[in-house]
C-alpha positions in Angstrom: 96.3 -57.8 15.4 92.7 -56.7 16.0 90.0 -57.4 18.6 86.3 -56.8 18.8 84.7 -56.1 22.2 81.3 -57.5 21.1 80.3 -58.9 17.8 77.5 -60.9 16.2 77.6 -62.6 12.9 77.0 -60.3 9.9 74.2 -62.6 8.7 72.3 -62.0 12.0 72.4 -58.2 11.6 71.6 -58.3 7.9 68.5 -60.5 8.3 67.1 -58.3 11.0 67.9 -55.0 9.5 66.2 -55.9 6.2 63.2 -57.8 7.5 61.0 -54.7 7.7 61.9 -53.8 4.1 60.9 -57.3 2.9 57.6 -57.4 4.8 56.4 -53.9 4.1 57.4 -53.2 0.5 55.2 -51.6 -2.1 53.6 -54.9 -3.2 51.9 -55.2 0.2 49.9 -51.9 -0.1 46.6 -53.5 -1.2 43.9 -51.6 0.8 44.8 -48.0 0.2 45.3 -45.5 2.9 43.8 -47.8 5.6 46.4 -50.4 5.0 49.1 -47.8 4.8 48.0 -46.4 8.2 48.0 -49.8 9.7 51.6 -50.4 8.4 52.8 -47.1 9.8 51.2 -47.7 13.2 52.6 -51.2 13.3 56.1 -49.9 12.4 55.9 -47.3 15.1 54.9 -49.9 17.7 57.8 -52.1 16.6 60.2 -49.2 16.8 58.9 -48.2 20.2 59.3 -51.8 21.4 62.9 -51.9 20.1 63.8 -48.6 21.7 62.3 -49.8 25.0 64.1 -53.1 24.9 67.4 -51.3 24.2 66.9 -48.8 27.1 66.0 -51.5 29.6 68.7 -53.9 28.4 66.2 -56.7 27.8 67.6 -57.7 24.4 71.2 -56.8 23.6 70.8 -58.1 20.1 69.1 -54.9 19.1 72.1 -52.9 20.2 74.2 -54.8 17.7 71.6 -54.0 15.0 71.5 -50.3 15.5 74.8 -49.6 17.2 77.4 -52.1 15.9 80.6 -51.9 17.9 83.7 -50.2 16.5 86.5 -52.6 15.8 89.6 -51.9 18.0 92.9 -52.7 16.5 96.0 -53.8 18.5 99.7 -54.2 18.0 102.7 -55.6 19.9 104.9 -53.1 21.7 108.1 -53.7 23.8 107.3 -55.0 27.3 109.7 -53.1 29.5 108.5 -54.8 32.6 109.9 -58.1 31.4 113.2 -57.0 29.9 114.9 -57.7 33.3 114.2 -61.4 32.8 117.0 -61.5 30.3 119.4 -60.5 33.1 121.5 -58.6 30.5 122.0 -54.8 30.4 122.5 -55.1 26.6 118.8 -55.0 26.1 116.9 -51.7 26.0 113.9 -50.2 24.2 114.7 -48.2 21.0 114.2 -44.5 20.6 111.0 -45.1 18.5 109.5 -46.9 21.5 108.4 -49.7 19.1 111.6 -51.8 18.9 113.7 -53.8 21.3 117.5 -53.4 20.9 120.2 -55.8 21.9 123.5 -53.9 21.8 126.8 -55.7 22.4 128.8 -52.7 21.0 130.5 -54.9 18.5 127.1 -55.7 17.0 123.5 -54.7 17.4 120.1 -56.3 16.8 116.8 -54.5 16.6 113.5 -56.3 16.7 110.1 -54.7 15.9 106.6 -56.0 15.5 104.8 -54.9 12.3 101.0 -54.8 12.5 98.8 -55.5 9.5 98.0 -51.8 9.4 101.7 -50.9 9.0 102.3 -53.7 6.4 99.3 -52.6 4.3 99.8 -48.8 4.6 103.5 -48.3 4.8 105.5 -51.4 3.8 103.4 -52.6 0.8 100.7 -50.1 0.0 100.6 -50.7 -3.7 100.3 -54.5 -3.1 97.4 -54.3 -0.6 94.5 -52.9 -2.7 93.2 -55.9 -4.6 91.3 -57.9 -2.0 91.9 -61.6 -2.3 94.2 -61.1 -5.3 96.5 -58.6 -3.5 100.2 -59.4 -3.8 101.0 -58.5 -0.2 102.0 -62.0 1.1 101.9 -61.2 4.8 98.3 -59.9 5.3 94.8 -60.4 3.8 95.2 -56.8 2.6 91.8 -55.1 2.2 89.8 -58.3 2.0 87.0 -58.7 4.6 86.0 -62.2 5.8 82.3 -62.3 5.1 81.7 -64.7 8.1 83.7 -62.5 10.6 82.8 -59.1 9.2 86.4 -58.0 9.5 89.9 -58.8 8.2 91.8 -61.4 10.3 95.5 -61.6 10.6 97.3 -64.0 8.2 100.8 -64.0 10.0 102.7 -62.5 12.8 105.5 -60.4 11.3 108.6 -59.0 13.0 111.3 -56.9 11.4 114.8 -57.8 12.4 117.8 -55.5 11.8 121.4 -56.7 12.4 124.4 -54.3 12.4 127.9 -55.7 12.5 130.2 -52.9 13.8 133.3 -54.8 14.8 132.7 -58.6 14.9 134.4 -60.7 12.2 131.2 -62.5 11.0 127.6 -62.9 12.2 124.6 -64.8 11.0 121.0 -65.6 11.8 118.8 -68.5 11.0 115.1 -67.4 11.2 113.9 -71.0 11.1 115.7 -71.6 14.4 113.7 -68.8 16.0 110.2 -69.1 17.5 107.5 -67.2 19.2 105.9 -68.2 22.6 102.6 -66.7 23.7 101.0 -66.5 27.2 98.4 -69.0 25.9 101.1 -71.6 25.5 101.3 -71.3 21.7 104.7 -72.0 20.1 105.2 -70.8 16.5 108.4 -71.6 14.5 109.7 -69.2 11.9 108.8 -69.8 8.3 111.4 -70.5 5.6 111.2 -69.0 2.2 111.3 -71.7 -0.5 110.1 -75.2 0.0 113.3 -76.8 -1.3 115.6 -75.0 1.2 113.3 -74.9 4.3 113.6 -77.5 7.0 110.0 -77.2 8.1 107.2 -74.9 6.9 107.8 -72.4 4.1 105.9 -69.5 2.7 106.2 -71.0 -0.7 104.5 -74.1 0.6 101.8 -72.1 2.3 100.8 -70.3 -0.8 101.2 -73.2 -3.2 98.6 -75.2 -1.2 96.2 -72.2 -1.5 96.9 -71.5 -5.2 94.3 -72.3 -7.9 95.0 -73.3 -11.4 94.1 -70.0 -13.2 96.6 -67.8 -14.9 95.6 -64.9 -12.7 96.3 -66.9 -9.5 99.7 -68.0 -11.0 100.6 -64.4 -11.5 99.5 -63.4 -7.9 101.5 -66.4 -6.6 104.7 -65.2 -8.4 104.2 -61.6 -7.3 103.8 -62.8 -3.7 106.9 -65.0 -3.9 108.8 -62.1 -5.4 108.1 -60.0 -2.4 109.0 -62.9 -0.1 112.4 -63.4 -1.7 113.1 -59.7 -1.5 112.1 -59.1 2.1 112.2 -62.3 4.2 115.4 -63.2 6.0 117.1 -66.5 5.6 120.3 -68.2 6.6 122.6 -67.0 3.9 126.1 -65.6 3.6 127.6 -64.2 6.8 127.2 -60.6 7.8 130.8 -59.2 7.7 132.3 -56.4 9.7 130.9 -53.1 8.6 127.9 -54.8 7.0 124.2 -54.9 8.0 121.2 -56.9 7.2 117.5 -56.2 7.6 114.4 -58.2 6.7 111.2 -59.8 8.0 110.7 -62.9 10.0 107.3 -64.6 9.7 105.3 -66.7 12.2 101.7 -68.0 12.4 99.1 -65.5 13.4 98.5 -65.1 17.1 95.1 -65.5 18.7 93.3 -62.2 19.6 93.3 -63.2 23.3 97.2 -63.2 23.4 98.4 -60.5 25.8 102.2 -61.2 26.0 104.7 -62.6 23.6 108.3 -63.8 23.7 110.4 -63.9 20.5 113.4 -66.3 20.9 116.3 -66.1 18.5 118.0 -69.5 19.0 121.7 -70.0 18.2 122.5 -66.6 16.8 125.9 -67.0 15.2 128.6 -64.8 16.7 131.8 -66.4 15.3 133.2 -68.6 12.6 136.2 -70.9 12.8 139.1 -71.2 10.3 137.0 -73.6 8.2 134.3 -71.0 7.9 132.0 -73.1 10.1 129.9 -71.4 12.9 131.8 -71.7 16.2 130.1 -69.2 18.5 126.4 -68.9 19.4 124.1 -67.0 21.7 120.4 -67.1 22.5 118.4 -63.9 22.6 114.9 -63.2 23.7 112.6 -60.2 23.1 109.4 -59.5 25.1 106.4 -57.8 23.7 102.9 -57.0 25.0 99.6 -56.2 23.3 98.6 -52.6 23.2 96.0 -50.5 21.3 97.2 -49.5 17.8 97.6 -45.7 17.6 97.6 -45.0 13.9 98.2 -41.3 14.3 101.6 -42.0 15.7 102.7 -44.2 12.9 104.9 -43.1 10.1 106.5 -44.9 7.1 109.3 -47.0 8.5 112.8 -45.5 8.3 114.5 -48.8 9.1 116.8 -47.3 11.7 118.4 -45.1 9.1 119.0 -42.1 11.4 120.5 -44.3 14.1 123.0 -46.0 11.9 123.9 -43.6 9.2 127.3 -43.0 10.7 128.0 -46.5 11.9 126.8 -49.2 9.6 124.9 -47.4 6.9 121.2 -47.7 6.2 120.5 -51.4 6.1 119.5 -53.0 2.8 116.6 -55.3 2.4 113.3 -56.1 0.6 111.6 -53.1 2.2 113.9 -50.5 0.7 111.2 -49.1 -1.6 109.2 -47.9 1.4 112.4 -46.8 3.2 113.6 -44.5 0.4 110.3 -43.0 -0.5 110.6 -39.2 -1.0 114.4 -39.4 -0.3 116.6 -37.2 -2.4 119.2 -39.2 -4.3 122.1 -37.6 -6.1 123.4 -39.4 -9.1 126.9 -38.3 -10.0 128.5 -38.7 -13.5 132.2 -38.4 -13.8 133.5 -36.3 -16.6 136.9 -37.3 -17.9 139.5 -36.3 -20.5 140.2 -38.5 -23.5 143.4 -39.1 -25.4 143.8 -36.8 -28.3 143.0 -38.7 -31.5 142.6 -37.6 -35.1 138.9 -37.0 -35.7 137.9 -37.3 -32.1 135.3 -34.9 -30.8 136.8 -34.1 -27.4 133.8 -32.0 -26.3 131.4 -34.9 -26.7 133.2 -38.3 -26.7 133.3 -38.5 -22.9 129.4 -38.5 -22.9 128.1 -40.1 -26.1 124.9 -41.2 -24.4 123.7 -38.1 -22.6 120.2 -39.4 -21.9 121.4 -42.6 -20.1 121.6 -41.2 -16.6 118.5 -39.0 -16.9 116.6 -42.0 -18.1 117.7 -44.1 -15.1 116.9 -41.2 -12.8 113.3 -41.1 -14.2 113.0 -44.8 -13.7 114.0 -44.4 -10.0 111.5 -41.6 -9.5 108.6 -43.6 -11.1 109.5 -47.0 -9.4 110.8 -46.0 -6.0 109.0 -42.7 -5.6 112.3 -40.9 -4.8 113.5 -37.5 -5.8 116.7 -37.4 -7.9 119.2 -34.9 -9.1 122.2 -35.3 -11.5 125.6 -33.8 -11.1 128.4 -33.9 -13.6 131.8 -33.3 -12.3 135.5 -34.1 -13.1 137.0 -37.0 -11.1 138.9 -34.7 -8.8 136.0 -32.4 -8.1 135.1 -31.7 -4.4 131.5 -32.3 -5.4 132.3 -36.0 -5.5 133.6 -36.2 -2.0 130.2 -37.0 -0.6 128.8 -38.9 -3.6 127.0 -42.1 -2.7 127.0 -43.4 -6.2 129.1 -42.2 -9.2 128.8 -43.4 -12.8 131.5 -43.4 -15.4 130.4 -44.1 -19.0 133.3 -44.7 -21.4 132.8 -43.9 -25.0 134.6 -44.7 -28.3 137.7 -42.7 -27.3 140.1 -43.9 -24.6 139.7 -42.1 -21.2 142.7 -40.6 -19.6 143.2 -40.5 -15.8 146.1 -39.1 -14.0 147.1 -40.3 -10.5 145.3 -37.6 -8.6 142.1 -38.5 -10.4 142.5 -42.2 -9.5 143.1 -41.2 -5.9 140.0 -39.1 -6.0 137.9 -42.0 -7.2 139.4 -44.1 -4.4 138.3 -41.4 -2.0 134.7 -41.8 -3.2 134.9 -45.4 -2.1 136.6 -44.6 1.2 133.8 -42.1 2.0 131.1 -44.7 1.5 130.4 -44.3 -2.2 130.0 -46.7 -5.1 131.5 -46.5 -8.6 129.7 -47.9 -11.6 131.7 -48.1 -14.9 130.0 -49.0 -18.1 130.7 -48.7 -21.8 128.5 -46.3 -23.8 129.9 -47.5 -27.2 131.6 -50.5 -28.8 135.0 -49.5 -30.1 138.2 -50.8 -31.6 140.1 -47.8 -30.6 141.2 -49.4 -27.3 140.6 -52.5 -25.3 137.8 -51.1 -23.1 137.3 -54.0 -20.7 141.0 -54.6 -20.0 141.7 -50.9 -19.6 138.9 -50.4 -17.1 139.7 -53.5 -15.1 143.3 -52.1 -14.8 141.7 -48.8 -13.7 139.8 -50.7 -11.1 143.0 -52.4 -9.8 144.7 -49.0 -9.7 141.8 -47.6 -7.6 142.1 -50.6 -5.3 145.8 -50.0 -4.8 144.8 -46.6 -3.2 142.7 -48.4 -0.6 144.6 -51.1 1.3 145.6 -54.7 1.0 142.1 -56.1 1.7 141.2 -55.7 -2.0 140.1 -58.2 -4.6 139.1 -57.6 -8.2 137.0 -60.6 -9.3 133.7 -61.3 -11.1 130.7 -60.3 -9.0 128.9 -63.5 -7.8 125.3 -63.9 -9.0 124.0 -63.9 -5.4 125.5 -60.5 -4.6 123.1 -57.8 -3.3 123.2 -55.8 -6.5 121.2 -58.6 -8.1 118.6 -58.9 -5.3 118.4 -55.9 -3.0 115.2 -54.7 -4.7 114.5 -56.7 -7.8 115.8 -60.2 -7.9 117.9 -61.0 -10.9 119.6 -64.3 -11.8 122.8 -62.4 -12.7 123.8 -59.7 -15.1 120.7 -59.0 -17.3 120.8 -58.8 -21.1 123.1 -56.0 -22.3 123.6 -54.3 -25.5 126.5 -56.7 -26.2 124.0 -59.6 -26.1 121.5 -57.8 -28.3 124.1 -57.1 -30.9 125.8 -60.4 -30.4 129.2 -59.0 -29.9 132.0 -61.5 -30.3 133.7 -60.7 -27.0 130.5 -60.4 -24.9 130.8 -61.5 -21.2 128.3 -63.1 -18.9 129.7 -61.4 -15.8 130.5 -58.0 -14.3 133.9 -57.4 -12.8 133.8 -56.1 -9.2 136.2 -54.4 -6.8 135.7 -55.8 -3.3 137.2 -53.9 -0.4 137.1 -55.5 3.1 134.7 -58.1 1.6 132.3 -55.4 0.4 131.5 -54.7 -3.2 132.4 -51.0 -3.8 132.9 -50.7 -7.6 132.1 -52.6 -10.8 133.2 -52.6 -14.4 130.5 -53.6 -16.9 131.1 -54.3 -20.6 127.4 -55.0 -21.2 126.5 -51.6 -22.5 123.7 -50.9 -20.1 124.0 -47.2 -20.5 123.2 -47.7 -24.2 119.9 -49.4 -23.2 119.1 -46.7 -20.6 119.8 -44.0 -23.2 117.0 -45.5 -25.4 114.6 -46.1 -22.6 113.7 -49.4 -24.2 110.9 -51.0 -22.1 111.6 -54.5 -23.5 114.9 -54.4 -21.6 113.5 -53.4 -18.2 115.8 -55.7 -16.3 118.8 -53.4 -17.1 116.9 -50.7 -15.3 116.3 -53.1 -12.4 120.0 -53.6 -12.2 120.7 -49.8 -12.2 118.1 -49.3 -9.5 119.6 -52.2 -7.5 123.0 -50.6 -7.7 121.7 -47.2 -6.5 119.8 -48.7 -3.7 122.7 -50.8 -2.6 125.0 -47.8 -2.7 122.8 -45.5 -0.6 121.7 -48.2 2.0 124.6 -50.6 2.4 127.9 -48.8 2.2 129.5 -46.8 5.0 132.5 -44.5 5.2 135.8 -46.3 6.0 138.0 -43.3 6.9 
C-alpha cells in the first residue's frame, strides 16, 4: 500500500520540463551572438521568475516540476488498541510485531499482512521483474502506471498460518472470510479456480485480462501455477499435529484507508461422525496503516522458529522463499544384501551413486538452499535426527534385521521421512512386494494408527511446491515395464504420510540428470520440502 502526499500528473511535469528545450533548440539560433544573448537573458529571467514564485508560494506547480515529492509507502500492522474489542485473551501480537495470533492452546492461527514490497522482494522476487508480463499474480510487480506515475496495488494479501496441536480436525474456508475498512468497504476473499469458487476467483480475474497471444497464455499459466501453490482454499481437514499456511486474497484497499478488520467467518473447529463440520467459531483481526520500514524487513520465515518443536514448519506455496539459504541434509541408508553368486556386495547397495547428488544439485539451483549428503547404515546414530532419508534398492535383495527396522521407525518417530525407490529392475527378488512388507514392518514399530495404502494424488508430496497430477513418469514407464504401477505406496501414521515405496525408478532418472524428465525432480524436491516443513517429532 502506498500513498503520495502531493502529486501532479506525469504529463503535466513532462510538458513543462521540456518546453524550454523545444523552444530554444539549435534550430532557433538564426541571428548569431545577438540572438544567443537574447535567449540567455530570456532564460535567466524565466528562471528568476520561477525561483521567485517558488519562494513566495505563488505557484505550487513549479515545486512539483523541480522538487517532485518522494512517494511514501505504507503497510498494515497489528492494531493493539483494538484487540480488546474481541473480548478474548486468546488474541495477542506476535513476536515479529507484524502478525496477530489467536492461540487456543489446542490450535493456533497467525495472520499477517504482506505489502507489495514484501511480495515482490521476498516472496516472489524472481517473478516480479518483467513489468506487465511478470508472473507474480498478487502485485503489478515493477510495472509503473504511466497515468499515475507509480505502481498501484493489485490486491490486499494476508498470510494465514494454522497450527493444529491437539484438536481432532480443523478447517478454514477463505471465501467465507472478508475485510472491512474504515471507509465502509467490504471485500470478500477470492477463490482459486473458477469452477470451484462460489463467487469471484483469481482464475476469473486473470482470464478476463488475458490476451490471445502465446506469451500471454504462458504468463497466465505461470500466474495460476503460483496461485495453486500458495493460495489457501477449503480442502481436506487439518489433522492433529498438522499445519497449513498460505495466502488469502482480497481486493486492493484505497490509499485513504487507515484501519482494517479481517473477519474469518465460520472457522471449523470440529467434525461429526459423518465427517461433516459440526463446530464453528468467528475470528477477527484488527490492523492499522503505518509507514513501511523496509530496513526492518527480512525474508519471511513463516513462523518456523516459533513452531519447530510443536507443529513443524508449515508447508505451503511460499516454501521456496522460506527455505532459501537453509542447510538441508539428505541421508542415504546403506544396507547389507543377501549373499548371491556373482553379486558385488561392495557396490550393489548403491548402483546409482549419482542419483542423490543430482537431486541435491537440483535443490540448490531451484530452491537456493544449501545441501549435504550423508551415507549411513540404518542403525547409525547419524540417522536419529534425519529429516529425510533415501533408500535405493538395487538388483540384489536388501537384508534388514529387526534392530535396523526399529531404527528406521525411529527416524519417523523423530519427525523424519523415508523415501524408498528402486535403482534397478531385477528378477532376483520381488522388489515391490518385499519393500511394501518392509514398510508394514516399520509401521508395526510405531503404533496402531498406521495404514499402508496408495498415496492419493491430492497429497502434499504432489503439490507442496510444484503441482503434479500424481506420480510423474518413471523409468518403468519409459522402458514400458510389464508390471509398472501408476501409484506410489505410502505409510500413513496418525493420518500423516511418513514413508513411501516407489517402483517407478526415479533414482535411475536422477542419476542421469535427464532434463526431459524434470517432473521426477519436482517430485523429489516436493518430498524433501514436505519432510523438512510438515513433519514433527512424535515421541
